[in-house]
N, C-alpha and C positions, 0 to 999 in steps of 0.2 A: 504493500500500500504506500509506504514511504517513497519507494522508487517511482511509482506512478505520480505521486504528488510532486516530486522533484522534476520529473520530465514535463509535467504540466506547467510548473513554474518556469522551467527553462524556455518553453514555448512562449509563455506570456512575457517573459523578459525580452526575448528576441523581438516579439511584436511591439513591445513598448519602445525598445531602442529603434526599431524600424520607423516607428511613428515620429521619432524625434529628429530624423534626418530629412533633408530635402534632396531632390535630385542633384542640385548643385553641390551639396556636401559630398555626395558619392561620386562626383565627377561625371554626371550624366547631363545631357542637354535637356532643358525643360521645354516640353512641347507647348504649342499654342493652346489656349483655353484653360479653364479652371479644372483642377483635379478633384475627383470626387472624394478622395481620402487624403488625410494628412500624412505627410511623410512618404517613404518609399513604398511601392507596391511589392507584393510577394514575388511577382515575376521579375521585377528589377533586381531584387536581392539575389534571387536564384541565378539570374544571368551573370551578375557580377561575381558570384561565387562558383560559377561553372558547374552548377548542378541543375537538375530539372525542377521546374516549378512544383510538380507533384511531390517530389522528394522534400523540397523545402516546406511545402504545406504540411506534410506529415510531421516534420520536425516541430513546427509551430503548434500543431495539434497534440503534441506529446505522444505520438504513436510509435516512434522508433527511437532506438539508441543511436547516438551520433559519435563518430570516431573523432579522435583528437585532431587529425589534419583538417577535417571539415569544420570543427569548432574554431580552429585557428583562422581558417579562411573567413568564416562568418564574422569573427571578431574584427578582422581587418576590414571587411566590407562595411560593417556597421560602425567603424571608427571608435572602437571601444578603448578606453584607457586601461591601465594595468589593473586597477581595482575591479572594473567591470569584467575584464577578461578572466581574472581569478575567480570571480563570482560565477561566471558562465561555466568554467571548468568544474567548479565545486558542485554545481547543480547537475552536471553530467556525470558526476561520480569519478572524476579523474583529477586527483585521487579522491576517494570517498572516505569520509570520516563519520562514523555513526555516533550517536549520542552515547556518552559514557554510562556505565551501569550505575555508578554511584550518583546519588542525588544531592548529597551534602558536600560542602566545600569548606576548607579552612586554610587560612593564609599560611604559607611556609614559614617555619620559625625564623629563618634568616631574614625574611622580609619584615617580620614583626620587629626583630631587633633593629633593622635599619630604620623603620618608622620611628622607633623610640629614640634613635640617635639623631633625629632631624627636628630639633625643637623650634627652629626658625624657618623651616621649609614645609609648607603644606604638602601632604602626601597621602595617597590611599592605595590599597591593593584591590584590583578588580579581577574577578574570575570569569567563568562561563556566563553567558547571557549579560555580561557587564554588571554582574552582582558585585556589590561593595562588600569585601570580606574583612577588611581592616583599615584603620586610619589612625593618624596621630591627632593630638589635641588641637594643633593649629588648623588642620583640615576641617575639623568639626566647627571650630570658631569661624573659619572663613565661609563655610557652606551651611550645613545643618548639623544638629546633634544626631548623628547616625544611631547612637545608642537608644534613642527614643523611638526608633522605627523598628517594628518587628522584623526578625531576621529574614523571614520569607518574603518580605516586602522591600528589603534593603537592596534595591536595584537602581543603578544610576539613571537609567532612562525613565523608569517609573517616577523616581524622585524629581527628575527634571521637569516632568509634565504635571505632576500632581501636587508638588510642594509649592505653596505661594511664595516662600522666601527665595527659592531657586529661580522662579520666573522673574522676580524683581532684581536678583543678583547680577545677572548677565546683562551688559549693555546692549548686546545684540542676541537676545534670547532665541529668536526664531532661527538664526543661522546656527547657533549652538545645537538647538534641538533637531534641526534637519540633519546635521552631521551625525548626531547620535543615532537617529533613526537609520541612516545609511550604514552606520557601523553595526547596528543591531541586525540588519538584514544580512550582513556578512556572517554573523553568528548563526542566524537561522539556516544558512546554507551549509554551515559546518555541522550543525546538530539538528537535522530535520526531525528526529524522533524524540527530541527533548520536550516532554509534556509541559514543564514549567515555562519554557520559552514560548511554546504555542499558547499557553494560557495568558502569558504576559501580553503578547501581541493582541489576542482577542480582547483582553480587559481594556487596554489602552485604545483600541480601535472603537470600542463602544463608548468609552468615556470622553474621548477627545477628538473632535473633528479634524484638527490639524494633524494629529498623529495619523489618523485614518487616511487623510489626503496624501501625506508624505510617504506612508508605507505603500500605498497603491502606486505611487510614482516609480517605485522599484529602483531608486537611486542606491548605489553602493559606494562605500568609501572606507578606506583603511588609513587612518592618520596616526602618526606617532609623535608629531611635534606641531607646535603652533603658538599663537599669541592670542590671549583673550583679555578683554577689559571688563572688570567687575566694579559694581557700585555697592560697596559694603557699608552697612549702616553705622559701623563703628570706625573702620579704618579709612573710609572714603574711597576714592577711585584707586583701583589696583590694576596696573597694566602688567600682566604676568605672561612669561613664557612657560609653556607646559611641554613635558616630554614623557613618553611612555617607554618603559624598559621591561623586557620579557625575562621572567625568571628562568634561569638556565636549566633547572631540574623539573620544571613544570611549566610548559609553554602556555598552558591555559591561564596562568596567573601573570598579571602585569602590574608593575609599580608605576603609578602616575604621580609626577612631582610638578609643582608650580614654583618658579624661581623668578628673580628680578636682578638686574645688574647691580653690583655693589654701589652704595651711595646714591642710588636713584631714589626718587620719592617713594616708589612702591617698596623698595628694599627697606627703607626706614619705616614705612607703614606696616610691613610684615613684622618687623621687630617689635613695634608697639602692640600689634595684635597678639603676638606671642606672649608678651608680658601680661596683657589683658586676660588672655586665655589661661595663663598659669596662676592667676589670682592676684597678681600684683596690682591690677586694676579691677574694676567690677567684673566678677566671674559669672557672666550671664550668657547663655546660648539661646537659640530658638529651637523649639521642638517641631514636630511634624505639622502642627497646626499654626505655627508662627508665634507661639507663646514662649515666654521666657522660662528657662530651666537651668539647673545648676548641676551638670554632670561632673563626675570626678574621674571616671574611667576613660582611658584614651583610646581603647580599641576593643572590639568585640568580633568574634568570628562565629559563623553559623555552625 
């Protein structure tokens, strides 16, 4: 059943990508008169890929398995970037990664020690589905008090969409949220049989029309670094560089850190926030409902 689902999703992904391209994008001459469909026609994609229209139609309908050479050709024809190409191959099962049997996750001890040794650097550990497995005191002060969120709901994407503080925190929340949805879709391709991931997508699709719209767009993205601007209620504006590091012994776990250049306004603001979070200033966080709370533990793992 999961294989059929992935093949159907592969076909839908190809169709979506086909609809995003114009004949000009694909190097074709645009004929006179209006086109009845947006994007490229199936027969145009087939011709560019040197396969029959019937064969390509069956691929889009999820009726046949596709070889790696054909996938490569289709990715080239449809002008896919590296993330889209990787997602396409993942849907085709080349290589295939099924959902792990275990359902619980816990941060690796070495990552927890590293978190504890970063008092002035916000950092979290994320696992499968972008679940938040651990964090340090400064990350909780910068974002939300993760300890107040039940373990099974402690997912970065869920928090991003459902927590009012997170919506107000990011200066460009929509861009951040769209990127998170695109990253979550990459996770869905890796673990198509993960019931908690399926439930998460269903829950957010019902609750949030923006999530539903962006999920349906089938954008895929895998980012490991970037810059974000935050508007923090205590520290003010924070312009932070963020980086994602993969744990060597468990590729499912990633350490995400936020930093700022030394002596920059954000660097000084982080030092103030660290002091505030440690209790030298008023030790107050915001819980899941945006209310003040006074946690003492720095990390929790499911």
